[in-house]
C-alpha positions in Angstrom: 0.0 0.0 0.0 1.5 3.4 -1.0 0.7 6.7 0.7 -1.0 7.8 -2.6 -3.7 5.1 -2.0 -4.4 6.3 1.5 -6.5 9.2 2.8 -4.9 12.0 4.8 -6.3 12.5 8.3 -3.9 15.0 9.8 -1.2 17.2 8.4 1.5 19.2 10.1 4.4 21.2 8.5 7.5 22.4 10.4 10.1 24.8 9.0 13.5 23.6 10.1 16.4 26.1 10.6 17.6 25.4 14.2 17.7 22.4 16.5 14.8 23.8 18.5 12.6 23.4 15.3 13.7 19.8 15.1 12.8 19.1 18.7 9.4 20.7 18.3 8.7 18.5 15.3 9.8 15.4 17.1 7.8 16.3 20.2 4.6 16.6 18.0 4.7 12.8 17.5 4.3 12.3 21.2 1.2 14.4 21.4 -1.9 12.3 21.5 -4.1 15.3 20.6 -2.3 15.6 17.3 -1.6 11.9 16.5 -3.8 9.6 18.7 -3.9 5.8 19.1 -0.2 5.1 18.2 1.7 2.3 19.9 4.4 3.8 22.1 7.2 1.9 20.4 6.1 3.3 17.0 6.0 6.8 18.6 9.6 6.3 19.7 10.6 5.1 16.3 8.9 8.1 14.6 10.5 10.6 17.0 13.9 9.1 16.3 13.3 9.3 12.6 12.3 13.0 12.8 15.3 13.8 15.1 17.8 12.2 12.7 16.3 13.6 9.5 15.8 17.1 11.0 19.3 17.2 12.4 20.7 16.3 9.0 18.8 19.3 7.5 20.2 21.7 10.1 23.8 20.4 9.8 24.1 19.9 6.1 21.5 22.0 4.4 20.9 24.9 6.8 17.2 24.9 6.3 14.3 22.8 5.1 10.9 21.3 6.0 9.6 18.3 7.8 6.0 17.3 7.0 4.0 14.9 9.1 1.0 13.2 7.7 -1.4 10.8 9.4 -2.8 8.3 6.9 -5.5 5.6 6.8 -5.8 2.8 4.3 -8.4 0.1 4.7 -7.9 -1.1 8.3 -4.3 0.2 8.5 -3.1 3.5 9.8 0.3 5.2 9.4 2.4 8.3 9.9 4.5 9.6 7.0 7.6 11.7 7.6 8.9 13.8 4.7 12.2 15.7 5.1 12.9 18.1 2.3 15.8 20.5 1.8 17.6 22.5 -0.9 21.1 21.8 0.3 24.0 20.2 -1.6 22.5 16.7 -1.5 24.2 13.5 -0.6 27.5 12.8 -2.5 27.7 9.1 -1.6 24.3 7.7 -0.9 25.6 4.1 -0.3 27.9 5.4 2.4 25.2 7.5 4.0 23.0 4.4 4.3 25.7 2.6 6.3 24.9 2.1 10.0 26.2 4.9 12.3 27.7 6.8 9.5 27.8 10.5 10.3 30.1 13.4 9.2 28.8 15.8 11.8 27.1 16.0 15.2 23.9 14.2 14.2 22.4 11.3 16.2 24.8 9.1 14.4 22.2 6.5 13.6 22.7 6.6 9.9 20.0 6.6 7.3 20.3 2.8 7.2 18.9 2.6 10.7 16.2 5.1 9.9 15.2 2.9 6.9 14.9 -0.1 9.2 12.7 1.8 11.6 10.2 2.6 8.9 7.8 0.4 7.0 8.6 2.3 3.7 11.6 4.4 2.9 12.6 6.5 0.0 15.6 8.8 -0.6 15.9 11.2 -3.6 18.8 13.5 -4.5 17.8 15.4 -7.7 20.5 16.6 -10.0 19.3 20.1 -9.3 20.3 19.7 -5.7 18.7 19.1 -2.4 17.5 15.9 -0.7 14.1 14.4 -0.1 13.6 11.6 2.4 10.3 9.8 3.0 9.8 7.4 5.9 6.4 5.9 6.6 5.3 3.6 9.5 2.2 1.5 9.3 0.4 -0.3 12.1 -2.9 -2.2 12.7 -2.8 -4.6 9.8 -5.9 -5.1 7.7 -7.8 -8.2 8.6 -8.1 -9.4 5.0 -5.2 -11.2 3.3 -3.7 -9.9 0.1 -5.3 -12.7 -1.8 -8.8 -12.0 -0.3 -8.7 -8.3 -0.8 -7.0 -8.3 -4.2 -4.5 -5.7 -3.0 -1.1 -5.9 -1.5 -1.2 -5.7 2.3 0.6 -2.6 3.7 3.8 -3.2 5.4 3.1 -3.6 9.1 5.1 -2.4 12.1 4.4 -4.7 15.0 5.3 -4.2 18.7 8.2 -6.4 19.6 7.7 -8.1 22.8 10.4 -10.0 24.7 10.0 -13.8 24.9 8.4 -15.1 28.1 11.8 -16.4 29.4 13.5 -13.0 28.9 14.8 -11.4 32.1 13.7 -7.8 32.6 16.5 -5.2 32.9 17.2 -4.2 36.5 15.5 -1.1 37.7 17.5 2.1 37.4 18.7 3.8 40.5 18.9 7.6 40.8 21.5 9.7 42.6 20.9 13.5 42.6 22.7 16.6 43.9 21.2 20.1 44.2 22.7 23.5 44.0 20.8 26.8 44.6 22.6 30.1 44.9 21.0 33.5 45.2 21.8 36.6 43.1 24.3 39.1 44.3 23.1 41.2 47.3 20.2 38.8 47.9 20.0 36.6 51.0 17.4 34.3 49.5 17.2 32.6 46.1 14.0 32.8 44.1 14.5 29.3 42.8 13.1 26.1 44.5 14.2 22.5 43.8 12.3 19.3 44.5 13.5 15.7 44.6 10.7 13.3 45.2 10.6 9.5 45.0 7.4 7.5 44.7 7.9 3.8 43.8 9.6 3.4 40.5 9.0 7.1 39.6 11.5 9.8 40.4 10.3 13.4 40.3 12.9 16.2 39.7 11.5 19.8 39.8 13.1 23.2 39.1 11.0 26.3 39.9 12.3 29.7 39.1 10.3 32.5 40.7 10.2 35.7 38.6 12.5 38.3 40.1 14.8 37.8 43.1 14.7 37.8 46.9 12.1 36.7 49.4 9.1 37.5 47.1 10.3 35.2 44.3 11.3 32.6 46.9 7.8 32.6 48.4 6.2 32.2 45.0 8.4 29.3 43.9 8.0 27.7 47.3 4.2 27.8 47.1 4.3 26.3 43.7 6.6 23.5 44.9 4.3 22.8 47.8 1.3 22.6 45.5 3.2 20.1 43.3 4.2 17.9 46.2 0.7 17.8 47.7 -1.0 17.1 44.3 1.5 14.2 43.5 1.0 12.7 47.0 -2.8 12.8 46.7 -2.8 11.3 43.2 -0.3 8.6 44.0 -2.2 7.6 47.1 -5.2 6.8 45.0 -3.3 4.7 42.4 -3.6 0.9 42.1 -0.6 -1.2 43.2 0.5 -4.7 42.3 1.2 -7.6 44.8 4.5 -6.2 46.1 3.0 -2.7 46.5 4.6 -1.2 43.4 2.7 1.5 41.5 0.7 0.4 38.5 0.7 3.3 36.0 0.9 3.7 32.3 2.7 6.3 30.2 -0.7 8.0 29.8 -1.1 8.0 33.5 2.3 9.6 34.0 1.2 12.4 31.5 -2.0 12.9 33.5 0.0 13.0 36.7 2.3 15.7 35.4 -0.5 17.9 34.0 -2.4 17.7 37.2 0.6 18.8 39.3 1.3 21.6 36.9 -2.3 22.9 37.1 -2.2 22.7 40.9 0.9 24.8 41.0 -0.5 27.3 38.5 -3.7 27.6 40.5 -1.8 28.1 43.8 0.3 31.1 42.6 -2.3 32.6 40.2 -2.1 36.4 40.3 1.5 36.5 41.4 4.6 37.5 39.4 4.7 33.9 38.2 7.3 31.2 38.0 9.0 29.0 35.4 8.8 25.3 35.7 10.9 22.3 34.7 9.2 19.0 35.7 11.0 15.7 34.9 9.7 12.3 35.8 12.2 9.4 35.7 10.5 6.0 35.0 13.1 3.7 36.5 11.4 0.6 35.0 11.0 1.7 31.4 14.2 3.8 31.6 12.7 6.9 30.2 12.5 10.5 31.3 9.2 12.5 30.8 9.8 16.3 30.7 7.4 19.2 30.9 8.8 22.7 30.7 7.1 26.1 31.0 9.3 29.2 30.7 13.1 29.5 31.0 14.1 26.2 32.6 16.3 23.6 30.8 17.0 19.9 30.8 19.7 18.1 28.8 21.5 14.8 28.8 25.3 15.2 29.4 26.5 13.0 26.6 28.4 13.3 23.3 25.1 13.6 21.5 22.7 14.1 24.4 19.2 15.2 23.9 17.7 18.5 25.1 14.1 19.1 26.3 11.7 21.7 24.9 9.9 24.2 27.2 6.8 26.2 26.2 6.6 29.9 26.6 4.7 31.3 29.5 4.7 31.3 33.3 2.9 29.4 36.0 0.4 31.7 37.8 0.2 34.0 34.8 -0.5 32.3 31.5 0.9 29.5 29.3 0.0 27.4 26.4 -1.0 23.7 26.8 2.2 22.0 28.0 4.0 19.6 25.7 5.5 16.5 27.4 8.5 15.0 25.6 10.1 11.6 26.4 13.8 10.5 26.2 15.5 7.2 26.9 18.2 6.9 29.6 20.7 4.2 30.3 23.0 3.3 33.3 25.7 5.9 33.5 23.7 8.7 32.0 23.7 12.1 33.8 20.7 14.4 33.3 21.1 18.1 34.1 18.3 20.5 34.9 18.8 24.2 35.6 17.1 27.6 35.9 17.9 30.4 33.4 20.6 31.7 35.7 23.0 29.4 33.7 23.3 29.9 30.0 22.5 27.0 27.7 26.0 27.2 26.1 27.6 26.8 29.6 25.4 23.8 30.2 26.4 22.2 26.9 30.1 22.8 27.7 29.8 20.2 30.5 29.3 17.4 28.0 32.2 14.9 27.8 34.4 15.1 24.7 34.9 11.4 24.4 33.0 8.2 25.1 33.3 6.3 28.4 33.9 9.3 30.6 32.2 9.0 34.0 31.2 12.5 35.1 31.7 13.5 38.7 28.5 15.2 39.8 30.1 17.4 42.5 32.8 18.5 40.0 30.3 19.4 37.3 28.2 21.3 39.7 31.1 23.2 41.1 32.5 24.1 37.6 29.0 25.3 36.5 28.7 27.6 39.5 32.2 29.1 38.7 31.1 29.9 35.2 28.1 31.9 36.1 27.7 35.6 37.2 25.8 36.7 40.3 23.3 38.7 38.2 20.6 36.1 38.7 19.6 33.2 41.0 21.3 30.0 39.9 19.9 26.5 40.6 20.7 23.2 39.1 19.8 19.5 39.6 22.1 16.8 38.5 20.8 13.2 38.4 22.9 10.1 37.6 21.2 6.9 36.4 22.8 3.7 37.6 22.0 0.1 38.6 
């Protein structure tokens, strides 16, 4: 089944010039209001495809477009990703299709890996220049066979499940350190940090009250207390399995985060407002869920680590509907969250320059603080994942 034989249900277009544009496009795949009823593994595959193709546009073409189309064909559904640019094209297509081939700071997956993630894959490099890559993922196979329907059955992406005898990976452990320093001539920081553990979920919160001093501190503190209370109330009502562990889906985690955010917004409504960075570490699935509002940051300290996306706005004032992004983590990974008192370039400078480097949390925190001025409050949360 080709996309020309399918009907278009939803369409989104994203202009790509910077990495923030790429992350916004990749995050759109995770939004159930835009693309509902997609298996989580397929969502992850599609986000990876968008990130790789979008990064290639930024690095090699400078600008381009990513188009996302939701398709239906008989009883099958799919998402088509089109990456289009007017750059110099690909000189050696065969080499570009090799696994992990990269000539720049892309994800390093290689177009060969992107091709395997998709049900259908096409790459075109016209003589006039530019590159056009099409990747399409199908799911929910039609019940009729090709012989019965008289048509070729669309390629199907199925969810891969481990065999019954497979041993689950050990649960991640989390070690965090916090640093919070007030601005010059202030006795109190307007930032508040929260580290909360509930079962297999680890919550890491950065709140940056607008302004400085005791007023900003009171606002961020009230928002933090509202988040803590809301989380405790929600989790107390959640089902648990035989050993007392929480039973919660990814959709449930999303609902948990949105509820806590709304509780904080309501608590400080009418104040100067505060920025929020809320990260939830799922230690079983080894994924981080992130919701950002205003100038807070999160990034993985790795050679090609991901960065989260925050929406404009402020708690207590106004903000658009939050976008929750998801990122995988592995043992040894270090995740850094910070308020806007630390520049993004300074945070990125903490990434190791070679593989296999074990970062010292205390050393990283100390070096970050020495690289900042006292013009603003500075807070940061460093979390190491390990087993």
